[in-house]
C-alpha positions in Angstrom: 0.0 0.1 0.0 0.9 2.9 -0.7 2.0 5.7 1.9 -0.6 8.2 0.2 -3.4 5.8 0.2 -3.3 5.6 3.9 -4.6 9.5 4.1 -8.4 8.0 4.0 -10.0 10.8 6.3 -7.6 11.9 8.0 -5.0 14.5 7.0 -2.4 13.7 9.1 -0.9 9.6 10.4 1.1 8.6 13.6 4.5 6.2 13.6 4.9 4.5 16.8 4.7 1.6 19.0 1.0 2.5 20.3 -1.7 0.3 19.2 -3.3 3.4 18.5 -1.6 4.1 15.8 -1.5 4.6 12.1 1.3 3.1 11.0 2.3 0.5 13.9 6.0 -0.8 14.5 5.5 -3.9 17.5 7.8 -4.3 19.5 7.4 -7.4 21.0 7.6 -8.7 16.9 10.5 -7.4 16.3 13.3 -5.6 19.0 15.0 -3.1 16.7 12.3 -0.9 17.4 13.0 -0.1 20.7 14.7 3.2 20.1 10.7 4.2 18.3 8.1 5.7 21.1 5.0 4.8 21.3 3.6 7.8 19.4 7.1 9.0 17.6 6.7 11.1 14.4 3.7 12.2 12.4 3.4 12.5 9.2 1.4 15.3 7.7 0.2 15.3 4.0 -0.1 18.2 2.6 -0.4 20.8 -0.4 1.3 18.7 -3.4 1.2 15.8 -1.5 4.0 16.6 -0.7 4.5 15.4 3.5 5.9 17.0 6.2 7.7 15.1 8.6 7.1 16.1 12.4 9.0 14.7 15.5 6.3 14.1 19.0 9.3 15.2 21.4 10.2 11.0 20.7 13.1 10.2 23.3 15.6 9.6 20.3 14.5 12.5 18.1 13.2 11.9 14.4 16.1 11.8 11.3 15.5 12.5 7.7 18.1 11.3 5.4 21.1 10.8 8.9 19.7 14.8 9.6 17.9 15.1 13.2 14.9 16.6 12.9 13.9 19.6 15.3 10.4 21.2 13.3 9.1 20.1 10.9 10.1 19.1 7.8 
């Protein structure tokens, strides 16, 4: 499934290990996901299908192309 197809009626997707997240990383199945917080980041669909990534004050931060972000990108 394409990431844009996950935006059905919602303009924002939450990514993390919490079962309520739209994109779920299951820590119980994959220990490598332990660095991901319950609600780690959000992905917002912007104009022209651009995606805006925002860190949700996660413990380990969020990186895009190896660069830690401190504001929506």
